[in-house]
C-alpha positions in Angstrom: -39.9 -137.1 30.9 -41.0 -134.8 28.0 -44.2 -136.8 27.5 -45.3 -137.1 31.1 -43.3 -134.6 33.2 -42.1 -131.9 30.8 -42.5 -129.2 33.5 -39.2 -130.4 35.0 -37.4 -129.2 31.9 -39.7 -126.3 31.2 -39.1 -124.7 34.6 -35.4 -124.6 33.9 -35.9 -123.0 30.5 -38.2 -120.5 32.2 -35.2 -119.1 34.1 -33.8 -117.9 30.7 -36.9 -117.1 28.7 -39.6 -114.7 30.1 -42.6 -116.3 28.4 -45.3 -118.7 29.5 -43.1 -121.8 29.4 -46.2 -124.0 30.0 -47.0 -123.4 26.4 -43.8 -125.0 25.1 -44.8 -127.7 22.6 -42.4 -130.6 22.6 -42.8 -132.1 19.1 -40.3 -134.8 19.5 -39.9 -137.4 21.0 -43.6 -138.2 21.2 -45.1 -141.4 22.6 -47.6 -141.6 19.8 -44.7 -141.3 17.3 -42.8 -144.2 18.8 -40.5 -141.7 20.5 -38.9 -140.9 17.1 -35.9 -138.6 17.0 -35.3 -136.4 13.9 -32.4 -135.2 11.8 -31.7 -133.3 8.5 -34.8 -131.8 6.8 -37.1 -133.9 9.0 -36.2 -132.0 12.1 -37.0 -128.8 10.2 -40.3 -130.2 9.2 -41.3 -131.3 12.7 -40.5 -127.8 13.9 -42.6 -126.3 11.1 -39.6 -124.5 9.5 -39.1 -126.8 6.5 -38.8 -123.7 4.2 -35.2 -123.6 5.2 -34.5 -127.0 3.8 -32.2 -125.7 1.0 -30.2 -123.6 3.4 -29.6 -126.7 5.5 -28.5 -128.8 2.5 -25.9 -126.1 1.7 -24.7 -126.0 5.3 -24.5 -129.6 6.3 -24.5 -133.0 4.5 -27.0 -135.8 5.1 -26.9 -137.7 8.4 -26.4 -134.6 10.5 -27.3 -134.3 14.2 -30.1 -136.5 15.4 -31.9 -134.4 18.0 -32.9 -136.0 21.3 -35.8 -133.5 21.6 -37.3 -130.7 19.6 -39.7 -128.0 20.8 -41.1 -124.6 20.0 -43.0 -121.8 21.8 -45.6 -119.7 20.0 -43.7 -120.2 16.7 -41.4 -117.6 18.2 -38.8 -119.7 20.0 -37.3 -123.0 18.8 -35.4 -125.5 21.0 -33.0 -128.2 19.8 -31.9 -130.6 22.6 -29.0 -132.9 23.2 -29.1 -135.1 26.3 -26.2 -136.9 28.0 -26.2 -139.5 30.8 -22.5 -139.7 31.6 -19.2 -138.0 30.9 -17.8 -140.5 28.2 -20.8 -139.5 26.1 -19.4 -136.0 25.5 -16.5 -137.3 23.5 -16.8 -138.0 19.8 -15.2 -137.5 16.3 -16.7 -137.0 12.9 -17.7 -140.2 11.1 -18.1 -138.7 7.7 -16.6 -140.8 4.9 -17.4 -139.0 1.6 -14.8 -136.3 0.8 -17.6 -133.9 -0.2 -19.3 -134.3 3.1 -16.0 -133.9 5.1 -15.3 -130.6 3.2 -18.8 -129.3 3.9 -18.6 -130.1 7.6 -15.1 -128.7 7.9 -16.2 -125.4 6.3 -19.3 -125.0 8.4 -17.4 -125.8 11.6 -14.8 -123.2 10.6 -17.4 -120.5 9.9 -19.0 -121.2 13.3 -15.7 -121.1 15.1 -14.9 -117.8 13.5 -18.3 -116.3 14.4 -18.0 -117.4 18.0 -14.4 -116.2 18.3 -13.1 -119.7 19.0 -10.7 -120.1 16.1 -7.8 -121.1 18.4 -9.8 -124.0 19.9 -8.8 -127.6 19.3 -9.8 -129.3 16.1 -13.6 -129.5 16.4 -13.8 -132.6 14.1 -12.2 -134.7 16.9 -12.6 -134.9 20.6 -15.9 -132.9 21.1 -17.3 -133.2 17.6 -20.9 -133.7 18.7 -20.8 -130.5 20.8 -19.3 -128.7 17.8 -21.9 -129.9 15.3 -24.7 -129.0 17.6 -23.5 -125.5 18.2 -22.9 -125.1 14.5 -26.5 -126.0 13.9 -27.5 -123.3 16.4 -25.5 -120.9 14.2 -27.4 -122.2 11.2 -30.8 -121.6 12.8 -30.0 -118.2 14.2 -27.8 -116.6 11.6 -28.7 -118.3 8.3 -32.4 -118.8 9.1 -32.9 -115.8 11.4 -34.8 -117.8 14.0 -34.8 -117.3 17.8 -33.3 -120.7 18.5 -31.9 -122.2 21.7 -29.5 -125.1 22.0 -30.2 -127.1 25.2 -27.8 -129.6 26.7 -29.5 -131.8 29.3 -27.0 -133.5 31.6 -28.7 -136.2 33.7 -27.3 -136.6 37.2 -27.2 -139.9 39.2 -28.4 -142.1 36.4 -27.8 -145.5 38.0 -28.5 -147.3 34.7 -25.3 -145.9 33.1 -22.4 -144.3 35.0 -23.8 -142.3 37.8 -22.5 -138.8 37.5 -23.2 -136.0 40.0 -23.5 -132.3 39.1 -20.0 -131.5 40.4 -18.5 -134.1 38.1 -20.5 -132.8 35.2 -19.5 -129.2 35.8 -15.8 -130.0 36.0 -15.8 -132.0 32.8 -17.8 -129.4 30.9 -15.5 -126.6 32.1 -12.6 -128.5 30.6 -14.5 -129.2 27.4 -15.3 -125.5 26.9 -11.7 -124.5 27.7 -10.3 -126.9 25.1 -12.9 -125.7 22.5 -12.3 -122.0 23.4 -15.9 -121.6 24.3 -15.6 -120.4 27.9 -17.0 -117.1 26.6 -18.7 -116.6 23.2 -21.5 -114.8 21.4 -24.1 -117.5 22.0 -23.7 -118.0 25.7 -27.3 -116.7 26.3 -28.6 -119.2 23.7 -26.8 -122.4 24.9 -28.4 -123.7 28.0 -26.8 -126.3 30.3 -29.5 -127.9 32.3 -28.8 -130.5 35.0 -31.6 -132.9 35.9 -31.5 -135.5 38.7 -32.9 -138.8 37.6 -34.4 -139.3 41.1 -36.5 -136.2 40.6 -38.0 -137.7 37.4 -38.7 -141.0 39.0 -40.2 -139.4 42.2 -42.6 -137.3 40.2 -43.6 -140.2 38.0 -44.2 -142.5 40.9 -46.1 -139.7 42.7 
């Protein structure tokens, strides 16, 4: 989609950002780069913000989030993307083994929860850990790096190759997720975008 029909996603982003969204540069995944997805300091490098490498090392251990897509606009806006095809994919728990890594993750999740006013939410290390570590990285980019970053969750609808999920099913599940995480309302609501894309729309445009 991002290599051939990126306007599908760009148009949705344009509802939130009043810029020329046609100029968004999607730097990952790229066909000529074997559709590689990046994490840790590599995702910073691909976005051109590798100068914040030491801050990331202090904030999160190695093997952090692997981003489904990365983009930027005029070196002014930065987009980190997580994509889901069905509801079971939104559940996860931390897989960290080293005690040092577990402590660093726990501390950064705690700082993010406090900042967002979600301290009473369920343990972010279990249940919805992936959502938690993604939004924690948004905190890292915005607060520790001072970047105008956006976290985009793409929820694919009617994906017949997995478990077909319609938009109403997605919305119900996500409402419960945010309720349990105490994220119904928080400081970053304007910077966390939930975008629903129908697989049929992608296929119809590609075939057309």
